[in-house]
DOZA-995386 format. One line per field, with one value per atom (N, C-alpha, C): residue number from 1; residue in three letters; x, y, z; atom name. Coordinates in Angstrom, 3 decimals. Example, Ala and Ser with C-alpha at 12.3 -4.5 7.8 and 13.67 -1.06 7.14 Angstrom:
residues 2
i <- c(1:1:1:2:2:2)
aa <- c(ala:ala:ala:ser:ser:ser)
x <- c(13.190:12.300:13.200:12.850:13.670:12.900)
y <- c(-5.690:-4.500:-3.300:-2.250:-1.060:0.030)
z <- c(7.800:7.800:7.800:7.080:7.140:7.870)
at <- c(N:CA:C:N:CA:C)
end
This chain:
residues 186
i <- c(1:1:1:2:2:2:3:3:3:4:4:4:5:5:5:6:6:6:7:7:7:8:8:8:9:9:9:10:10:10:11:11:11:12:12:12:13:13:13:14:14:14:15:15:15:16:16:16:17:17:17:18:18:18:19:19:19:20:20:20:21:21:21:22:22:22:23:23:23:24:24:24:25:25:25:26:26:26:27:27:27:28:28:28:29:29:29:30:30:30:31:31:31:32:32:32:33:33:33:34:34:34:35:35:35:36:36:36:37:37:37:38:38:38:39:39:39:40:40:40:41:41:41:42:42:42:43:43:43:44:44:44:45:45:45:46:46:46:47:47:47:48:48:48:49:49:49:50:50:50:51:51:51:52:52:52:53:53:53:54:54:54:55:55:55:56:56:56:57:57:57:58:58:58:59:59:59:60:60:60:61:61:61:62:62:62:63:63:63:64:64:64:65:65:65:66:66:66:67:67:67:68:68:68:69:69:69:70:70:70:71:71:71:72:72:72:73:73:73:74:74:74:75:75:75:76:76:76:77:77:77:78:78:78:79:79:79:80:80:80:81:81:81:82:82:82:83:83:83:84:84:84:85:85:85:86:86:86:87:87:87:88:88:88:89:89:89:90:90:90:91:91:91:92:92:92:93:93:93:94:94:94:95:95:95:96:96:96:97:97:97:98:98:98:99:99:99:100:100:100:101:101:101:102:102:102:103:103:103:104:104:104:105:105:105:106:106:106:107:107:107:108:108:108:109:109:109:110:110:110:111:111:111:112:112:112:113:113:113:114:114:114:115:115:115:116:116:116:117:117:117:118:118:118:119:119:119:120:120:120:121:121:121:122:122:122:123:123:123:124:124:124:125:125:125:126:126:126:127:127:127:128:128:128:129:129:129:130:130:130:131:131:131:132:132:132:133:133:133:134:134:134:135:135:135:136:136:136:137:137:137:138:138:138:139:139:139:140:140:140:141:141:141:142:142:142:143:143:143:144:144:144:145:145:145:146:146:146:147:147:147:148:148:148:149:149:149:150:150:150:151:151:151:152:152:152:153:153:153:154:154:154:155:155:155:156:156:156:157:157:157:158:158:158:159:159:159:160:160:160:161:161:161:162:162:162:163:163:163:164:164:164:165:165:165:166:166:166:167:167:167:168:168:168:169:169:169:170:170:170:171:171:171:172:172:172:173:173:173:174:174:174:175:175:175:176:176:176:177:177:177:178:178:178:179:179:179:180:180:180:181:181:181:182:182:182:183:183:183:184:184:184:185:185:185:186:186:186)
aa <- c(met:met:met:leu:leu:leu:glu:glu:glu:gln:gln:gln:val:val:val:ala:ala:ala:phe:phe:phe:phe:phe:phe:val:val:val:val:val:val:ala:ala:ala:val:val:val:val:val:val:met:met:met:leu:leu:leu:leu:leu:leu:ala:ala:ala:ala:ala:ala:phe:phe:phe:arg:arg:arg:val:val:val:val:val:val:thr:thr:thr:ala:ala:ala:thr:thr:thr:asn:asn:asn:leu:leu:leu:val:val:val:his:his:his:thr:thr:thr:val:val:val:leu:leu:leu:trp:trp:trp:leu:leu:leu:gly:gly:gly:val:val:val:thr:thr:thr:leu:leu:leu:gly:gly:gly:gly:gly:gly:thr:thr:thr:ala:ala:ala:val:val:val:ala:ala:ala:phe:phe:phe:ile:ile:ile:leu:leu:leu:leu:leu:leu:glu:glu:glu:ala:ala:ala:his:his:his:phe:phe:phe:leu:leu:leu:ala:ala:ala:ala:ala:ala:ile:ile:ile:gln:gln:gln:ile:ile:ile:ile:ile:ile:leu:leu:leu:tyr:tyr:tyr:thr:thr:thr:gly:gly:gly:gly:gly:gly:val:val:val:leu:leu:leu:thr:thr:thr:leu:leu:leu:met:met:met:leu:leu:leu:phe:phe:phe:gly:gly:gly:val:val:val:met:met:met:leu:leu:leu:thr:thr:thr:gln:gln:gln:arg:arg:arg:gln:gln:gln:gln:gln:gln:gly:gly:gly:val:val:val:thr:thr:thr:thr:thr:thr:val:val:val:gly:gly:gly:asn:asn:asn:pro:pro:pro:ser:ser:ser:his:his:his:his:his:his:leu:leu:leu:pro:pro:pro:ala:ala:ala:gly:gly:gly:phe:phe:phe:val:val:val:leu:leu:leu:ala:ala:ala:ala:ala:ala:ala:ala:ala:val:val:val:phe:phe:phe:ala:ala:ala:met:met:met:leu:leu:leu:ala:ala:ala:gly:gly:gly:ala:ala:ala:ile:ile:ile:phe:phe:phe:arg:arg:arg:thr:thr:thr:pro:pro:pro:leu:leu:leu:pro:pro:pro:asn:asn:asn:ala:ala:ala:val:val:val:ala:ala:ala:gln:gln:gln:gly:gly:gly:ser:ser:ser:asn:asn:asn:thr:thr:thr:arg:arg:arg:ala:ala:ala:leu:leu:leu:gly:gly:gly:val:val:val:ala:ala:ala:phe:phe:phe:leu:leu:leu:thr:thr:thr:glu:glu:glu:his:his:his:val:val:val:leu:leu:leu:ala:ala:ala:phe:phe:phe:glu:glu:glu:ala:ala:ala:leu:leu:leu:ser:ser:ser:leu:leu:leu:leu:leu:leu:leu:leu:leu:leu:leu:leu:gly:gly:gly:ala:ala:ala:val:val:val:leu:leu:leu:gly:gly:gly:ala:ala:ala:ile:ile:ile:val:val:val:ile:ile:ile:ala:ala:ala:arg:arg:arg:arg:arg:arg:arg:arg:arg:asp:asp:asp:ala:ala:ala:gly:gly:gly:asp:asp:asp:glu:glu:glu:ser:ser:ser:glu:glu:glu:ile:ile:ile:ala:ala:ala:gly:gly:gly:pro:pro:pro:ala:ala:ala:ile:ile:ile:pro:pro:pro:ala:ala:ala:arg:arg:arg:arg:arg:arg:lys:lys:lys:leu:leu:leu:glu:glu:glu:ile:ile:ile:gly:gly:gly:gly:gly:gly:ser:ser:ser:arg:arg:arg)
x <- c(-12.326:-12.909:-11.896:-10.707:-9.541:-9.181:-9.306:-8.968:-9.954:-11.211:-12.279:-12.114:-11.721:-11.362:-10.224:-9.190:-7.999:-8.342:-9.119:-9.439:-10.363:-11.263:-12.032:-11.139:-10.127:-9.223:-8.467:-7.940:-7.143:-8.127:-9.317:-10.317:-10.593:-10.764:-11.044:-9.743:-8.554:-7.386:-7.333:-7.594:-7.523:-8.422:-9.725:-10.730:-10.382:-9.818:-9.383:-8.137:-7.239:-6.149:-6.555:-7.454:-8.065:-8.761:-9.433:-10.121:-9.170:-8.005:-7.021:-6.365:-6.211:-5.684:-6.377:-7.760:-8.575:-8.743:-8.515:-8.718:-7.459:-6.342:-5.082:-4.715:-4.160:-3.782:-2.283:-1.513:-0.034:0.082:0.667:0.832:1.697:2.733:3.604:2.886:2.033:1.204:0.156:-0.315:-1.340:-0.662:0.573:1.285:1.634:1.942:2.252:0.942:-0.187:-1.482:-1.722:-1.415:-1.682:-0.787:0.415:1.242:0.686:0.071:-0.669:-1.827:-2.494:-3.691:-3.165:-2.133:-1.579:-0.983:-0.243:0.260:-0.774:-1.996:-3.075:-3.650:-3.619:-4.052:-3.239:-1.865:-0.980:-1.211:-1.528:-1.931:-3.263:-4.153:-5.423:-5.143:-4.271:-3.881:-3.274:-2.382:-1.794:-2.842:-3.872:-4.835:-5.792:-5.797:-6.603:-5.750:-4.542:-3.550:-3.180:-3.127:-2.636:-1.286:-0.305:1.022:1.697:1.513:2.154:1.615:0.277:-0.316:0.134:0.399:0.841:2.218:3.014:4.438:4.428:3.562:3.483:2.956:2.040:1.459:2.529:3.429:4.441:5.470:5.893:7.029:6.599:5.529:5.030:4.424:3.322:2.520:3.210:3.376:3.857:5.206:6.117:7.475:7.613:7.229:7.492:6.611:5.286:4.489:4.504:4.683:4.765:6.021:7.202:8.424:8.332:7.815:7.606:6.707:5.655:4.857:5.500:6.346:7.034:8.107:8.826:9.750:9.103:7.962:7.158:6.737:6.221:5.807:6.975:8.044:9.200:10.051:9.956:10.613:9.763:8.504:7.749:7.440:7.516:7.072:8.253:9.472:10.558:10.796:10.496:10.837:9.813:8.680:7.735:7.889:8.764:8.877:7.827:6.935:5.785:4.826:4.507:3.661:2.175:1.422:-0.033:-0.936:-2.086:-3.122:-4.403:-5.142:-6.454:-7.299:-8.139:-9.142:-10.365:-11.170:-12.277:-13.443:-13.479:-14.637:-15.991:-16.108:-17.395:-18.471:-18.154:-19.045:-19.110:-19.007:-19.014:-20.269:-21.525:-22.678:-22.741:-22.347:-22.259:-21.232:-20.103:-19.032:-19.617:-20.330:-20.957:-21.886:-22.733:-23.788:-22.956:-22.017:-21.237:-20.578:-19.899:-19.319:-20.320:-21.523:-22.610:-23.053:-23.185:-23.579:-22.552:-21.245:-20.163:-20.128:-20.324:-20.383:-21.549:-22.698:-23.844:-23.671:-23.060:-22.810:-21.850:-20.748:-19.775:-20.345:-21.100:-21.712:-22.660:-23.428:-24.416:-23.556:-22.632:-21.807:-21.260:-20.739:-20.164:-21.101:-22.341:-23.227:-24.041:-23.903:-24.568:-23.505:-22.209:-21.192:-21.190:-21.254:-21.198:-19.752:-19.577:-18.267:-18.025:-16.798:-16.583:-16.668:-17.005:-17.144:-15.863:-14.851:-13.516:-12.421:-11.547:-10.422:-9.407:-8.784:-7.674:-6.455:-5.912:-4.847:-3.571:-2.533:-1.272:-1.051:0.068:0.484:0.502:-0.093:-0.013:0.895:1.900:2.735:3.487:4.000:4.776:3.969:2.692:1.703:1.525:1.381:1.172:2.337:3.618:4.743:4.980:4.690:4.805:3.822:2.597:1.475:1.979:2.554:2.996:4.153:4.990:6.131:5.912:4.736:4.447:3.151:2.048:0.771:0.548:0.928:0.659:1.870:2.960:4.244:3.936:3.142:2.867:2.256:1.279:0.665:1.778:2.567:3.630:4.688:5.107:5.962:5.354:4.052:3.354:3.285:3.049:3.024:4.395:5.424:6.812:7.032:6.538:6.768:5.970:4.666:3.951:4.549:5.048:5.761:7.034:7.802:8.956:8.549:7.436:6.889:6.512:5.893:5.503:6.731:7.738:8.950:9.611:9.725:10.320:9.496:8.239:7.254:7.425:7.643:7.743:9.121:10.128:11.485:11.350:10.657:10.586:9.783:8.776:7.935:8.715:9.484:10.315:11.353:12.057:13.059:12.519:11.372:10.702:10.447:10.027:9.733:11.088:12.102:13.311:13.858:13.783:14.205:13.460:12.153:11.227:11.437:11.702:11.732:13.174:14.120:15.595:15.845:15.355:15.553:14.881:13.747:13.008:13.653:14.180:14.940:16.225:17.028:18.355:18.292:17.414:17.286:17.385:16.346:16.440:17.480:18.082:19.055:20.370:20.705:22.007:22.145:21.205:21.313:21.389:20.707:20.721:22.093:22.776:24.093:25.089:24.926:25.734:25.529:24.366:24.170:24.838:24.748:25.394:26.877:27.503:28.865:29.345:28.468:28.830:28.708:27.570:27.461:28.463:28.977:29.982:31.364:31.600:32.946:33.116:32.032:32.123:32.801)
y <- c(27.646:27.427:26.958:27.569:27.130:25.749:25.193:23.829:22.882:23.239:22.460:22.385:23.448:23.470:22.599:22.724:21.874:20.346:20.083:18.653:18.192:19.029:18.582:18.352:19.259:19.070:17.748:17.513:16.332:15.127:15.161:13.974:13.742:14.767:14.608:14.072:14.510:13.903:12.421:12.129:10.651:9.829:10.299:9.577:9.375:10.431:10.261:9.336:9.452:8.495:7.020:6.824:5.502:4.902:5.853:5.350:4.900:5.690:5.241:3.925:3.664:2.404:1.219:1.326:0.171:0.179:1.306:1.319:1.288:1.538:1.493:0.149:0.016:-1.395:-1.641:-0.671:-0.811:-0.994:-2.101:-2.411:-1.378:-0.926:0.025:1.414:1.780:3.008:2.729:1.543:1.257:1.382:0.935:1.080:2.566:3.263:4.736:5.525:5.200:5.810:5.417:4.264:3.812:4.642:5.103:5.876:7.217:7.760:9.083:8.977:7.907:7.701:7.703:6.887:6.672:8.012:8.720:10.107:11.003:11.027:11.887:11.528:10.236:9.868:10.518:10.546:11.204:12.731:13.369:14.736:14.954:13.971:14.108:13.992:13.067:13.014:14.326:14.963:16.166:17.318:17.340:18.325:18.045:16.726:16.480:16.495:17.032:17.281:15.976:14.817:13.555:13.260:14.013:14.065:12.689:12.012:10.685:9.654:9.691:8.856:9.282:10.459:10.891:10.339:10.406:9.890:8.417:7.721:6.271:5.932:6.678:6.429:6.555:7.642:7.804:6.783:6.479:5.562:4.099:3.602:2.189:2.057:2.748:2.484:3.048:4.361:4.971:4.636:4.479:4.055:2.541:1.920:0.458:-0.409:-0.344:-1.206:-0.834:0.425:0.827:0.301:0.347:-0.145:-1.737:-2.353:-3.788:-4.184:-3.460:-3.762:-3.464:-2.383:-2.104:-3.164:-3.611:-4.653:-6.017:-6.253:-7.473:-7.507:-6.333:-6.212:-6.343:-5.687:-5.663:-7.033:-7.744:-8.975:-10.154:-10.057:-11.059:-10.841:-9.634:-9.270:-8.579:-8.831:-8.053:-8.510:-9.756:-10.260:-9.692:-9.293:-8.788:-7.296:-6.559:-5.157:-4.413:-3.804:-3.096:-4.063:-3.892:-4.779:-4.349:-5.079:-4.553:-5.764:-5.400:-6.411:-6.013:-6.939:-6.677:-6.070:-5.074:-4.522:-4.291:-5.297:-5.113:-4.423:-4.552:-3.977:-4.425:-5.782:-6.223:-6.079:-6.123:-6.062:-4.658:-3.588:-2.253:-1.775:-2.230:-1.883:-2.558:-3.807:-4.546:-3.918:-3.517:-2.774:-1.487:-0.727:0.567:0.301:-0.787:-1.167:-1.557:-2.379:-2.790:-1.632:-0.724:0.500:1.329:1.552:2.287:1.709:0.292:-0.445:-0.158:-0.384:-0.178:1.242:2.198:3.639:3.811:3.387:3.502:2.863:1.737:1.022:1.820:2.366:3.135:4.457:5.230:6.413:6.244:5.178:4.939:4.648:3.897:3.603:4.887:5.683:7.049:7.989:8.061:8.981:8.448:7.095:6.590:6.529:6.736:6.657:7.955:7.886:9.157:9.563:10.948:11.542:12.147:12.131:12.815:14.386:14.990:16.470:17.208:16.830:17.596:16.515:16.915:16.023:16.407:15.367:15.473:15.944:17.110:17.781:16.967:16.903:16.253:14.959:14.369:13.146:11.954:10.919:9.621:8.708:9.183:8.403:7.417:7.721:6.837:5.697:5.891:4.761:3.921:4.490:3.609:2.779:3.425:2.547:1.451:1.738:0.726:-0.413:0.001:-1.054:-1.891:-1.315:-2.161:-3.130:-2.746:-3.555:-4.353:-4.352:-5.218:-6.052:-5.459:-6.082:-6.685:-5.970:-6.358:-6.859:-7.281:-7.683:-8.905:-9.755:-11.050:-10.662:-9.681:-9.338:-8.502:-7.764:-6.983:-7.926:-9.005:-9.975:-10.889:-11.075:-11.919:-11.203:-9.920:-9.064:-8.973:-8.978:-8.895:-10.259:-11.376:-12.666:-12.788:-12.284:-12.212:-11.397:-10.254:-9.500:-10.144:-10.823:-11.625:-12.752:-13.330:-14.511:-14.081:-12.823:-12.271:-11.926:-11.433:-11.064:-12.401:-13.376:-14.713:-15.296:-15.272:-15.881:-15.197:-13.959:-13.176:-13.549:-13.806:-14.183:-15.601:-16.534:-17.875:-17.993:-17.157:-17.199:-16.654:-15.520:-14.998:-15.856:-16.615:-17.647:-18.741:-19.275:-20.277:-19.834:-18.598:-18.085:-18.005:-17.485:-17.398:-18.660:-19.787:-21.095:-21.693:-21.359:-21.882:-21.042:-19.782:-18.866:-18.810:-19.322:-19.145:-19.698:-20.881:-21.492:-20.653:-20.139:-19.287:-18.016:-17.432:-16.101:-16.309:-17.326:-17.449:-17.901:-18.701:-19.197:-18.028:-17.204:-16.062:-15.042:-14.945:-13.848:-14.356:-15.632:-15.999:-15.747:-16.058:-15.845:-14.345:-13.449:-12.005:-11.446:-12.028:-11.595:-12.048:-13.248:-13.680:-12.801:-12.406:-11.551:-10.237:-9.730:-8.464:-8.597:-9.673:-9.881:-9.994:-10.792:-10.841:-9.604:-8.846:-7.550:-6.496:-6.588:-5.696:-5.950:-7.185:-7.565:-7.096:-6.719:-6.299:-5.006)
z <- c(10.264:8.913:7.993:8.130:7.201:7.358:8.656:8.945:8.285:8.216:7.620:6.143:5.533:4.162:3.827:4.581:4.401:4.593:5.614:5.749:4.586:4.095:2.820:1.629:1.437:0.302:0.454:1.618:1.901:1.685:2.137:2.006:0.513:-0.246:-1.697:-2.463:-2.016:-2.618:-2.355:-1.030:-0.644:-1.278:-1.573:-2.253:-3.684:-4.368:-5.775:-5.831:-4.962:-4.998:-4.670:-3.716:-3.487:-4.651:-5.478:-6.686:-7.650:-7.915:-8.754:-8.380:-7.094:-6.497:-7.058:-7.122:-7.551:-9.122:-9.810:-11.194:-12.083:-11.504:-12.328:-12.752:-13.966:-14.479:-14.283:-14.066:-13.799:-12.343:-11.940:-10.488:-9.742:-10.439:-9.828:-9.496:-10.494:-10.344:-9.183:-9.124:-8.105:-6.689:-6.553:-5.260:-4.964:-5.983:-5.829:-5.456:-5.998:-5.585:-4.225:-3.787:-2.401:-1.475:-1.937:-1.179:-0.961:-1.988:-1.922:-0.963:-0.995:-0.008:1.436:1.699:3.005:3.432:2.560:2.866:3.216:2.521:2.835:4.195:4.609:5.957:6.963:6.804:7.694:7.809:6.705:6.690:7.452:7.296:8.057:9.588:9.928:11.323:11.908:11.047:11.523:11.707:10.707:10.939:12.075:12.511:13.788:15.054:14.788:15.947:16.679:15.864:16.241:15.673:16.174:15.534:15.577:16.739:16.981:15.941:15.757:14.753:13.341:13.046:11.736:11.555:12.608:12.511:12.260:13.005:12.819:11.371:10.957:9.581:8.591:8.623:7.643:7.797:8.983:9.162:8.802:9.322:9.221:7.832:7.474:6.395:5.116:5.048:3.919:3.541:4.607:4.383:4.271:5.306:5.435:4.504:4.658:3.836:2.337:1.991:0.615:-0.028:0.724:0.238:0.061:1.040:0.961:-0.275:-0.536:-1.620:-3.015:-3.026:-4.262:-4.561:-3.518:-3.675:-4.078:-3.524:-3.832:-5.325:-5.754:-7.229:-8.021:-7.729:-8.649:-8.600:-7.505:-7.362:-8.248:-8.079:-8.741:-10.183:-10.622:-11.971:-12.769:-12.513:-13.134:-14.452:-14.887:-16.121:-17.332:-16.932:-17.927:-18.302:-17.627:-17.919:-17.207:-17.937:-17.311:-16.771:-15.562:-14.792:-14.816:-15.663:-15.818:-15.439:-15.081:-14.770:-15.393:-15.859:-16.358:-15.358:-15.606:-14.586:-15.421:-15.771:-16.596:-15.879:-14.538:-13.710:-14.168:-14.393:-14.793:-13.685:-12.494:-11.381:-10.746:-11.611:-11.142:-10.334:-10.789:-10.033:-8.694:-8.562:-7.382:-6.437:-7.043:-6.169:-5.503:-6.285:-5.786:-4.805:-4.930:-3.920:-2.652:-2.715:-1.594:-0.883:-1.695:-1.123:-0.363:-0.885:-0.289:1.048:0.947:2.249:3.316:2.980:3.947:4.495:3.646:4.036:4.943:4.604:5.465:6.789:6.892:8.109:8.944:8.498:9.095:9.513:8.702:9.007:10.261:10.194:11.188:12.568:12.573:13.767:14.304:13.344:13.822:14.526:13.891:14.463:15.720:15.884:17.139:18.275:18.027:19.037:19.822:21.180:21.881:22.000:21.719:21.753:23.126:23.604:24.837:24.635:25.778:25.827:25.452:26.138:25.907:25.649:24.703:24.394:25.395:25.918:26.852:26.153:26.581:25.987:26.543:25.777:26.152:25.343:25.659:24.911:25.800:25.292:26.073:25.233:24.633:23.743:24.561:25.689:26.631:26.947:27.336:27.742:26.631:25.423:24.332:23.896:23.983:23.806:24.798:26.107:27.081:26.856:26.382:26.099:25.001:23.860:22.724:23.191:24.114:24.372:25.660:26.292:27.457:27.142:27.153:26.979:25.588:24.521:23.224:22.445:23.256:22.646:21.733:21.976:21.205:19.902:19.841:18.529:17.784:18.413:17.712:17.077:17.808:17.191:16.103:16.396:15.282:14.035:14.076:12.815:12.203:12.976:12.369:11.685:12.314:11.630:10.297:10.318:9.102:8.021:8.373:7.318:6.709:7.657:7.277:6.302:6.765:5.862:4.414:4.376:3.136:2.212:2.765:2.001:1.532:2.409:2.028:0.983:1.102:0.130:-1.269:-1.240:-2.498:-3.141:-2.333:-2.911:-3.395:-2.718:-3.238:-4.575:-4.642:-5.848:-6.992:-6.764:-7.691:-8.233:-7.277:-7.611:-8.475:-8.152:-8.968:-10.334:-10.464:-11.913:-12.573:-11.843:-12.589:-13.035:-12.268:-12.698:-13.964:-13.843:-14.970:-16.253:-16.181:-17.348:-17.823:-17.130:-17.542:-18.902:-19.289:-20.614:-21.703:-21.294:-22.427:-22.552:-21.633:-21.729:-22.381:-22.008:-22.470:-24.018:-24.373:-25.725:-26.750:-26.841:-27.839:-27.629:-26.402:-26.161:-26.800:-26.902:-27.301:-28.772:-29.688:-31.142:-31.393:-30.597:-30.781:-30.513:-29.543:-29.156:-30.317:-30.846:-31.934:-33.173:-33.476:-34.634:-34.369:-33.144:-32.864:-32.961:-32.531:-32.621:-34.176:-34.905:-36.272:-37.048:-36.665:-37.327:-36.957:-35.631:-35.195:-35.781:-36.233:-36.827:-38.366:-38.932:-40.377:-40.478)
at <- c(N:CA:C:N:CA:C:N:CA:C:N:CA:C:N:CA:C:N:CA:C:N:CA:C:N:CA:C:N:CA:C:N:CA:C:N:CA:C:N:CA:C:N:CA:C:N:CA:C:N:CA:C:N:CA:C:N:CA:C:N:CA:C:N:CA:C:N:CA:C:N:CA:C:N:CA:C:N:CA:C:N:CA:C:N:CA:C:N:CA:C:N:CA:C:N:CA:C:N:CA:C:N:CA:C:N:CA:C:N:CA:C:N:CA:C:N:CA:C:N:CA:C:N:CA:C:N:CA:C:N:CA:C:N:CA:C:N:CA:C:N:CA:C:N:CA:C:N:CA:C:N:CA:C:N:CA:C:N:CA:C:N:CA:C:N:CA:C:N:CA:C:N:CA:C:N:CA:C:N:CA:C:N:CA:C:N:CA:C:N:CA:C:N:CA:C:N:CA:C:N:CA:C:N:CA:C:N:CA:C:N:CA:C:N:CA:C:N:CA:C:N:CA:C:N:CA:C:N:CA:C:N:CA:C:N:CA:C:N:CA:C:N:CA:C:N:CA:C:N:CA:C:N:CA:C:N:CA:C:N:CA:C:N:CA:C:N:CA:C:N:CA:C:N:CA:C:N:CA:C:N:CA:C:N:CA:C:N:CA:C:N:CA:C:N:CA:C:N:CA:C:N:CA:C:N:CA:C:N:CA:C:N:CA:C:N:CA:C:N:CA:C:N:CA:C:N:CA:C:N:CA:C:N:CA:C:N:CA:C:N:CA:C:N:CA:C:N:CA:C:N:CA:C:N:CA:C:N:CA:C:N:CA:C:N:CA:C:N:CA:C:N:CA:C:N:CA:C:N:CA:C:N:CA:C:N:CA:C:N:CA:C:N:CA:C:N:CA:C:N:CA:C:N:CA:C:N:CA:C:N:CA:C:N:CA:C:N:CA:C:N:CA:C:N:CA:C:N:CA:C:N:CA:C:N:CA:C:N:CA:C:N:CA:C:N:CA:C:N:CA:C:N:CA:C:N:CA:C:N:CA:C:N:CA:C:N:CA:C:N:CA:C:N:CA:C:N:CA:C:N:CA:C:N:CA:C:N:CA:C:N:CA:C:N:CA:C:N:CA:C:N:CA:C:N:CA:C:N:CA:C:N:CA:C:N:CA:C:N:CA:C:N:CA:C:N:CA:C:N:CA:C:N:CA:C:N:CA:C:N:CA:C:N:CA:C:N:CA:C:N:CA:C:N:CA:C:N:CA:C:N:CA:C:N:CA:C:N:CA:C:N:CA:C:N:CA:C:N:CA:C:N:CA:C:N:CA:C:N:CA:C:N:CA:C:N:CA:C:N:CA:C:N:CA:C:N:CA:C:N:CA:C:N:CA:C:N:CA:C:N:CA:C:N:CA:C:N:CA:C:N:CA:C:N:CA:C:N:CA:C:N:CA:C:N:CA:C:N:CA:C)
end
């Protein structure tokens, strides 16, 4: 009974954090709320006694992807200070209808799927690791190239903006420094 209450609490926290991910206007806050959602998923895996999946969730998603997203946001938006985006939510009713349709589809698939009678005890972590590094090594390496491309793309976009914004930023900053020097010499 206590496990069900804990799972319910974790699910509610994850839903609230996911709601904040899509409604927050500050991009850094959005990424941090995503971190809460991904951390809640790791806790849900622990409650389901899937400790290996919880560790992978924390290492890859909560640690790796979240850090990559924070660096991406801060690299591409560092000149503006606070990174905000407009979130007018003009299509809120359509979003709710779409969310309800996806929920109904997933719930229907879950209820129609036959579950095994007993869960096999023990860990199959070694077999999973061998499968990742033998059968699925191409997908594993393709994902690493995709992430590398995303990082390089963020750096290139940030550098282009720096080159274009350099004259605008340097122009007003020089007279301000001169005023400070003149004011400081009195």
